[in-house]
N, C-alpha and C positions, 0 to 999 in steps of 0.2 A: 488540495491543487493536483490539478489533469491535466500533463504535459505542458507544466507549466505555467497551466491557466489557472486564475481564482476559483473554486467550485462555487457554481450558483448556492444560494437562501434555496432557492425553492425552485424545481422543473415539474411544469404542467404538460404532459407530452398525449397526445390524442387523447384526452378526454372524454367519456359520452358517458355518460348518467341516464338513466329511465326513470321514472316515475310513475305509478298509474298504468301502467303501458304506454306513457308517452316520452316522447326524449326532453328532456330538459335540457341534458348538454349533449351539443354534437362535435365532436372533434375537435376539442378547444386546448390548443397548445401556445405558450408563452415560459419564457424565464425570469426571474425577478433574481437582482444579485443583491450581494449580502448589501447592510446600509442601506434600505431606498424607500420610497414614501410614494407606493402606488393608490391612484385611486381609480377603484372599480367600480362604473356607471354604466347604464342600462334601463332598460322599461320595468317597471313590474312585473312579475312574472317570468322576466327573461331570463333570470336562472344566477343572478349572484348570489343569492344565498347558500342556493345549491351547490355553485362553484364553492364557497366558502365549508360547507360541509363534509365536501368530498374532500377539500384539500387537510381538513383537519382529522380525517380516516372515519367521519361519523357515517357518512354514506356509500356505498359498494361499489365501484364503478365496472358500466359496463363493458367498455374498452378503456385500454390507455396505463396509463399509468402517474401517479405522484413520488417525488422523494422530496427529499427536507433536509438540505446536505445531505446528497444523494442517499439516502435512503427514505423507505417507504414509513410512512406517518406513525404505523404500528411499531415501529422498529428505532423513531424516534428519541424515543426517551424523553419527553417531555418538553421539545425545542421549540415545539408551539401551542398557541395559547390563544383562546377561539372566543370572544364577547359576541353574541350573537342581537339579534334585533330587540329580540323580547326578553327582557334579563327576569333567570329566572327565579326572583327574589318575592320572601312572602313581606307585600309592604304594610302590613299591621303587626307584623313582629318586630319589637322593638331590636334590630340591629343595628351598629354604630357603622362609622365609617371602615373603622378598625376593624369590626366582624368582619363584612364582608370582606378585605382584604386579606386576613387571617385565613377565610376558605380558600382562596389560593392556593395554599399551602396544606390543605387537606390530604392530596396528593402525594405532597413530600412527606408529612409527620404521619400520615396517620389520624382515622376516627377515631382508635382506641387512645391514644395519647396524646397529654397536653403538648403546646407548644412549649419549645425551649427558647434558650436567649438566642439562639443566630433567628428561626423563627420570628420572633419580637425583635431580631434588627434590620429582619428582609421588609416585615411589613412597615417599620418607621422610615427605612428608606424607598422604599416604593409609594408610598403617599407623600414624602417630600417630595418627591420625582415629579411627582404632576402640580404639586401646591398646595395639598391637601391634609397637608399636616398639622396643622391650627384647628382644621374642623373634623380633627381623628373623632372627638367622642359624640359629634352629633350624629341624628339615629338617620339612618337611609331615605327615610320618605319625608322627611324635614328639609333635604336637598335640593338646592333648583336642579332642572335638566342637566346643564352643563358640566355644576360639582358632583353630579350621580356618573356620570360618563367618564369623570374624572377619576372617581373612585373605582370605576370599570378596570379602566385601562392600570389601575395601582392591582387591583387584583390579579394581571394577567401577569406583570411584572412579577408580583410576588409570586409567579409561579417556575422564574427563572428561565423565559422561554426566550427565544434567539425570533421567531415572528409571532407576532402580531395579528389578529384578523379580524376587525372589528364593522360588523355589520351595520350600517346606517346610522352609527355613531351622531350623526349630526340631527338627527332625529328629535322633535321639542325643543333642540338648543338654540336659542338666540343667536345673533350675529357674533355678538362681543366676545361669547362664550365659545363659538364656535374659531374663534382666531386664537383667542387664548389655549385652546384642545388644540388648535393645529400648531401653537409654537412647543406646545408638551412634545407633540409625537414628532416634530424636524429635531428637537432636543434627543430624542430617544433613538432615531436614525442616526443621529453625527454620533451618537454614543455605539452603534454599531450592528441596533435593530433594524431588521426587516419587517415593514409595516405595509399591511396593505387594508383598505377600509373601501367600505363598498358606500356610496352616494349619490343621492338624487340631483343634487345642487351643483349644476353647471357654471356658477359662477366662482370667479377667483381659481378655477382649476393650474394654471399656469405658475401660480404665484404659491398654492397650496402643496403642489404633488410635483415628484420626480417623473413620473412616467404614471402613463394611463393604459387602464385596459378596458375596453368599451363590447360590451356583449350582449346578445338579443340571443341566447341560444348556442350559438357560434361566437368567436372570435371577427368584432366588425372592425376593431382596430387597436392596435399595439404600440405605445410609444409614447412619445412625450405631448404632454398637450397642445403645444405649438401646434404641431403637424398632425394628431390624431384627429379634430373635429370639423372634415373636410365637411361639406353638405350633401357627400356622396357619405358620410358615415353617420351625418346626424338625421339622415331622412330612415337612413336602413333602420336604430334607434328606435326614432322616435314619430315616425312618417314622415308626410311632408312638414306638419307644423315644427317639425325639429329643427328646421334649418333656421327658421323664426329665434326659436336660444341661441345657436349659434351664431346668429348675426344682434345678438345684444338686447330680444324682446324678452325675454323673463328671465327668471329664476332658477326655475322646476323644469324638469322634463321627467 
């Protein structure tokens, strides 16, 4: 609490990031409250993944700061978990769903100590939370795209993080599985988690997300889905054809 007001889960303030001599993020500022499901949208190369890497403390900031419940990422003691766009999983190695989620405990238990009862219980509860306990013994490379995403979310939950960053979690996932994943994320939000999910899919944004961050190297809009997607914002994000998507003329941009 600050001056009687709830402390924001995430504060991004005047953040700029330069990669390879180019400015990828410029003066990005926004604030996300606890128990919020936030959709992050923008064109390819617009800075969504860079933003997530900056928030997670993976990339250095040229300017600005990131605060996780009032402290920088490197001092937030695992309060943030990042599910990247391309999971670093050896698909040829026979990992089960339980194995993958247990990897989320590695930072807690260390590589040299075997998982204990608490770790096993957290892995079980995480898989049950995303509806994948019955598939716990299935090999990850045999699961559908939607099932894999649920397992990766469970791995993030096993880290006991308060903030989840999901980069393109809908990629390679059919519409029915997308809706199932959204239901899971809403439940996590209702349990107090704060979730940021990057997506290219502009359909049903108002039904899926509490708030939207539209980004194309800088913040184009931030707020409710109903108010964020003006024709001007869509054109700033995707060019002239972006307005067509805003008028219901397509699903992706």
